[in-house]
DOZA-494809 format. One record per residue: residue in three letters; x, y, z of N, C-alpha, C in turn. Coordinates in pm, whole numbers, plus 50000, padded with zeros to 5 digits. Each point is the difference from the previous one (the first is absolute). Layout:
REM residues N
alaXYZXYZXYZ/...
***
This chain:
REM residues 86
met060499532988703499424989649919499374989150085/ser500624996450113499464989450084498655003950061/ile499795012850026498705004550053498924997749896/ala500315002849875499024997749893499664985249988/leu501004991450013499754985649993499154995250116/val500295004850120499204996250117498575004849984/thr499815012149953498655005349977499254991649898/leu500664996549893499384991649897499644986350056/leu500904994050076499744986950059498825000450095/leu499955010050087498885001250094498695002449926/ser500055007649893498795002249920499524986949939/met500924992149950499634987149942499434990850106/ile500604999950118499514991550108498595004250038/phe499795012950019498685004650043498934997049897/leu500345000449876499034997149895499854985049975/gly500814992050066499914985649983500584995249869/ile500895007949942500614996449872501444995850028/ser500244987149998501344995250028500224986749931/ala501164998149947500324987649932500084988250097/ser500155002750128500144989350098498674995050052/gly498905005449953498694995450045499545006750128/phe500585011150036499615007450120498555004449987/val499204997250104498595003949999499745008750121/leu499395011649978499675009250108498505000250017/asp499554997450121498585000950032499795013450069/ser499085008149950499825013350059498535003750008/lys499725010150084498635004350023500015014750042/asp498915007049970499865014250035499225001950129/cys500355010650073499235004750114500165015250002/ala498905007149987500045014649995500955004349888/asp501025007650033500945004949899501254991449989/asp500064989050074501204991750002499804986949925/arg501104994749950500014986849938501094992050071/ile499614988650056500984991850069500204987149922/gly501184994450013500304987849929500884990850083/tyr499924987249966500774989850070500424989449900/ser501214995050016500464989049916501114992550070/val500224987949955501164992250043500824997549874/his501265003850005500884998449885501314994050048/ser500394988849943501234993050039500024997350150/gly498834996550055499904996650141499965011850095/gln499995012149949499985012050084498685007449985/glu499405003750113498765007849998500315014449962/leu499165005649913500145014049959498705007150027/phe500085011650065498825007950036500105013649933/phe498895004549939499995012749926498845008850046/ile500245012950005498955010050019500215010549892/asn498995001849916500065009649889501244998049913/gly500374987649977501134997049913501355000350066/asp500055004450126501275000550073500184987450082/leu501184994149993500334988550081500165004750144/val499264993750094500045004050141500254987750086/asp500385002350126500194988650089498664994850051/lys500024987950054498784993350044499285008050107/ser500735006150091499405007750109499175011649946/leu500555007649907499275011349940498784995049924/phe500144989149927498904994049925498874996050095/cys500334993250110498984995550095499345011950071/asn500785010350031499425012050060499015006649904/ala500334999949871499095005649900498714991949996/leu500094986850005498794991750001499135003050121/gln500625002050116499255003450121499275013349980/ser500685009749942499395013049972498854998749901/tyr500174991849898498934997949902498784993950067/tyr500224990650091498894993650071499225010550080/ile500725008750070499365010550079499185009249909/asn500465001749876499305008549902499004992249916/his499584988550050498914992049943500324993149867/cys501254997049975500334991549886499974985550048/ser499554991149917499944985950034501384993749979/val500865001250100501394995949985500194984849996/glu499004992550043500134985550000500244994749858/glu499575007449900500174995949860501275005649938/phe500745008050073501195006349945501144989949989/pro500815001349895501174991349988500965002550115/gly500534989550057500945001350110499365000850136/phe498675000550007499305001350128500404988950097/ser500084987849950500284988650088501425000450057/his500855008849949501375001250049500155010650109/cys498895006550034500005010350105499134995150115/trp500485001750119499194996750118499275012650042/leu498785001749947499255012350024498914997950104/asp499815010050083498905000250096498825006949933/leu499044992149953498845005549930498805001550092/ser500234999850130498905001050096499615014450029/gln500725009649946499725014250029498765004549929/
***
């Protein structure tokens, strides 16, 4: 039962539907959708609806940049120290 509740909660978070006013900013690149939010003072990073750590999120942004996505406009970009000189 707890797995079902966690799945439902994560679905609500990703869709931005929450009674606490949680807002998720997200954007598409190729086949992926990334998202970023701050909730209760904690940064949350998402790739395709899955909660991921900051390192994986930033690595994904670097990969998107290499694949010609304009990552400067992506949510959470300012929280990653990316080398965009490549």
